[in-house]
C-alpha positions as CSV (number, residue, x, y, z in Angstrom):
1,M,0.0,0.0,0.0
2,K,1.3,3.5,-0.9
3,G,1.9,6.1,1.7
4,S,-1.0,8.3,0.5
5,E,-3.3,5.3,0.7
6,I,-2.2,4.6,4.3
7,I,-2.9,8.1,5.4
8,N,-6.2,8.5,3.5
9,N,-7.4,5.2,4.9
10,L,-6.6,6.3,8.4
11,I,-8.5,9.6,7.9
12,K,-11.5,7.7,6.5
13,E,-11.5,5.4,9.5
14,G,-11.7,8.3,11.8
15,Y,-8.1,8.5,13.1
16,K,-7.1,12.1,13.5
17,D,-4.6,12.8,16.3
18,F,-1.5,12.3,14.2
19,L,0.8,14.7,12.3
20,I,1.2,14.3,8.6
21,L,4.4,15.6,7.0
22,A,3.8,18.2,4.2
23,P,3.8,18.8,1.4
24,R,2.1,15.5,1.0
25,T,3.0,15.1,-2.6
26,E,6.7,14.9,-1.5
27,Y,6.4,13.2,1.8
28,D,3.6,10.6,1.4
29,P,5.8,8.2,-0.6
30,G,7.9,7.9,2.5
31,C,5.0,6.8,4.7
32,V,5.2,3.1,5.5
33,G,2.7,2.6,8.4
34,Y,1.0,3.8,11.5
35,E,1.8,3.1,15.2
36,K,-1.7,2.8,16.7
37,E,-0.6,2.8,20.4
38,E,1.4,6.0,19.9
39,K,-1.0,7.5,17.3
40,R,1.9,8.3,15.0
41,L,2.6,7.8,11.3
42,V,5.8,5.9,10.4
43,Y,8.0,7.1,7.6
44,D,11.1,5.6,6.1
45,Y,14.1,8.0,5.8
46,N,15.4,6.4,2.6
47,L,11.9,6.6,0.9
48,L,11.6,10.3,2.0
49,F,15.1,11.0,0.6
50,N,14.3,9.3,-2.7
51,S,11.0,11.1,-3.0
52,L,12.5,14.5,-2.4
53,C,15.3,13.8,-4.8
54,N,12.7,13.0,-7.5
55,S,10.8,16.1,-6.7
56,W,13.8,18.5,-6.6
57,R,16.0,17.0,-9.3
58,S,15.4,19.7,-11.9
59,T,16.4,22.4,-9.4
60,F,20.1,21.2,-9.1
61,K,22.9,20.9,-11.7
62,T,24.6,17.8,-10.1
63,E,23.5,14.8,-8.1
64,D,25.9,15.8,-5.3
65,E,24.2,19.2,-5.0
66,L,20.8,17.5,-5.0
67,W,21.8,14.9,-2.4
68,D,23.3,17.5,-0.1
69,A,20.3,19.8,-0.3
70,V,17.9,16.9,0.4
71,D,20.0,15.6,3.2
72,D,20.2,19.1,4.8
73,H,16.5,19.7,4.4
74,L,15.5,16.4,6.0
75,A,18.1,16.8,8.8
76,Y,17.3,20.4,9.8
77,N,13.7,21.0,8.6
78,T,12.2,17.6,9.2
79,L,13.9,15.5,11.7
80,R,14.9,18.3,14.1
81,S,11.4,19.6,14.2
82,L,9.7,16.3,15.2
83,A,10.4,16.9,18.9
84,Y,8.4,20.1,18.9
85,H,5.1,18.5,17.8
86,K,2.6,16.3,19.6
87,N,2.2,12.9,17.9
88,S,4.9,13.7,15.4
89,P,5.8,10.9,13.0
90,I,8.3,8.2,13.7
91,V,11.1,8.2,11.1
92,L,13.0,4.9,10.5
93,I,16.6,5.2,9.6
94,E,19.3,2.7,9.1
95,N,21.9,2.4,11.9
96,K,25.5,1.4,11.4
97,K,24.6,-2.2,11.4
98,G,22.0,-1.7,8.6
99,N,19.0,-2.2,10.9
100,K,16.0,0.1,10.7
101,V,15.6,2.0,14.0
102,R,13.7,5.1,15.0
103,W,15.6,8.3,14.3
104,G,17.3,9.4,17.5
105,E,17.9,5.8,18.7
106,K,21.1,3.9,18.3
């Protein structure tokens, strides 16, 4: 199921106390699930990164510039802001061992 389908289904089912990353056209492809107990969407960092790269590609001359811009944006404008919001999404990121863990965990 695609990220937008996950989110739209949750909304249709009456779930509402969760934060959706926006703009949805860029962030929905990174949504991989919902944590019911915590009332939080779950996003995958790699999918977010790829989606933003696809969306922003025409803005940059080189892949390196694009990757740096997307990485900076996700680090500073997305991940850092999660702590300031109630029921903010969980973002899964690969640790050094290659395992998916919540951002901020080791």
